N, C-alpha and C positions, 0 to 999 in steps of 0.2 A: 038624675034620671037618664038612662041610656036612650039614645035615639037610634032605632034600628032601621030607619028609612034612609035612602040615598040622599045626598045633598040636594037642596032645592035647585041649584043651578051651578053647574060646572061649565062656565062659558068658555068660548074659544081662546080668549086671552089667558085665562088661568091654565087651561090645558096646554097651550103652547109654551107657557113658562115652565110648567112641569116637564113637558116633553123635552124641551131644550136642556133643562138641568140634568135629566137622566141621560140624555144623549151625550152631554159633556162628560159625565161620570164614566159611561161606557167607553167613550173615546180615550179618556185618560187611562183606564184599566188596560185597554187593548194596546195602547202605546207602550205601556209598561211591559206587557207580555212580549211584544216584539223585541224588547231589550233582553228579556230573560230566557226565552225559549231556545235560542241557539246554544247557550251554555247548558241548558237542561238536556237537550238532545245529545250533547257531547258526554254528559254524565251517565246516560242510559247504557246499561250493559247488554240487555236483551235487544237484539237487532230489530224485532218487530216494534218494540217500544220506541227505539231511536227513530225509525221511519214514521211512526205515528206522530211523534212530537214535531218532526220536520214538516209533515203534512199539515198539522195544526198551525204551524207558523205561516205556511202559505195561505191557509184559510183566514187567519187573523189579518194578514196584509190585505187580502181581498175584502174582508169585512170593513177595514179602515177606509178603503177606497169607496165602498158603498156608503159609509157614514159621511165621507166628504161630499158625495153626491147629494145626500139628504140635506146637509147644511146648505149646499147651493140651492136646492129646491125651496128651502125655507128662507133663503136670502138672509142667512145668519152666519156669522163666523163661529167656529167652535171656540169656546171659552177655555182659557188655560186654568180651569178649575182644578183644585187639588182633590184627589180621591184617596186621601190618607188611609181611610179604613179598608178600602179594597186593596191598596198597595201593602198595607200592614199584613193582611191575611195572606197575600201572595208571598211576601217576604218571610212570614212565619213558616209557611209550608216549605218554601225554598230552603230555609235554614235547616229544616228537618232532614232534607236530603243530604246535607253535608255532614250530619251526625254519623251517617253510615258510609263514610268514605272508603273504609276498608272492607265493607260487606256489600258487594254489588247487588246481591239478591234483595237485601233490605232496602238499598238505595232505589232500586227499580220499583219496589212496592211503594216507597214514599213518593216517587215520581207519579206513579199511577194514582195514588190517593190525591195528590196535588192536582193533577189534570182532571180528575173526576169532579173535584170541588169547583174548579174554574169553569169547566164546561157546563156544570149544573147552574151556576150563577149566570153565565152568559145566556143559556137557553131561557131561563126564567126572565131575565131582563128583556130579551128580545120579544118574548111572549107578551109581557106587559106593554111594551112599546107598540106592538102590533094592535093591541086593543085600543090604546090611546090614539093611534094613527087613524082609526075609523072616523073620529070627529074632525081630523085635519082635512079629510076628504081629498087626498092626493093619492091616486092609484100607484104612481111610481114609488112614493115613499113606502106605501104598504108592501109593494113587491120587494123592494130592497131589504126591508126588515124581515120579510118572510125568508129571503135567501140567507140572511145572516142567521136567522133562527134555525133554518134547515142545516146549515153548516155546523152550528154549535151542537145540535141534536145528533148529527151524524158523528161528529168527533167524540161526543160522550159515549155513543154506542160502541165506537171503535175501542175506546179505552176500557169499556166494560168487557168486551170480548177478549182483549189482551190480558186483562186482570184474570179472567176465568182461565184462559190458556196458561198463564204464568203460574197460577196457584195450583192448578191440577196437573 
């Protein structure tokens, strides 16, 4: 029989464990992006796309700094967790870009597709983290997550605009 009611009690300890685990996964994925985005910017043919990827790299670095501050506020180190599934998705998208080495227009579209997927996952992740942060009751953590969410949302909008401009 299905239970359609919320859990009886999601206490602070369980929530903090969940929060830290997701934070570690996001941190891992962002670290991977810092490694990949410079090469991705170099691969872009359309100058607006190149600038957008470079701007996203700057945002990701700022987001990592904010995550570091969250770890400090939680008095927890970030765990060297593996985020194989996220990295695999990034690498799959990244390899699709290299399929179009001789066709810069298709390569740019692959980059745009890749960046849309990444920014959508980031925005959703930060949105869930913001909801979970309500129970942690730390205004600074909520603010840092909001800033990261706002960055991801703005980057996603930027890539949507570039996609529309590029295709039309």
